[in-house]
C-alpha positions, 0 to 999 in steps of 0.5 A: 500500500502506497502511503502519501502524506496529505497536503494541508488545505490552502498550501501549494504543492509543486508538481513533479514536472513544470510545463507551459500550459496551452495559453503560454505555449500559444503566446510563445509559438506566435512570437516564435513563428513571426521571428522564423518568418523574419529569418531571425530564428530557426529552431527551438527546444523545450525542457520540462524539469522539476523546478523549471520549464524552458523554451530555448530558441536557436539561430542554428540547431548546433549552437547554444540558445540565443534566448531561453524563456523560463517558467519558475513557479517558486519565483511566483511570489518574488520576482515573477514566474517568467523570465527571458534569459540571453545567450550570456545568461543575463536576465533580459526581462522578468515578470508575472505576465508572460505577454509583457515579458515576451515584449523584450524579444518583440523589439528585436523584430522591429527594425527601421525602414530605410 
């Protein structure tokens, strides 16, 4: 018989694996599709780990990711659930609203017309 300790009412238990939900994936893939159409990005990878879900964006498959979009439920009450991290590991934007956090990448799509 498998005995598990019950979770007290009102407390939050982290899932065994963090993942992006359907609405989050829709926002990410909409931006990804526009950047692919613009010739900026070519490949992506998704990792669903115990404490973080990561959407990695690549210019070429064999390279390190240009950007990582991370979802960390433990940071929900602090800096924010979502973050965009650059190639060098620098956090470009962090927040509670994924759409607002992704705007830092949309700026890369806007170019001056000559």
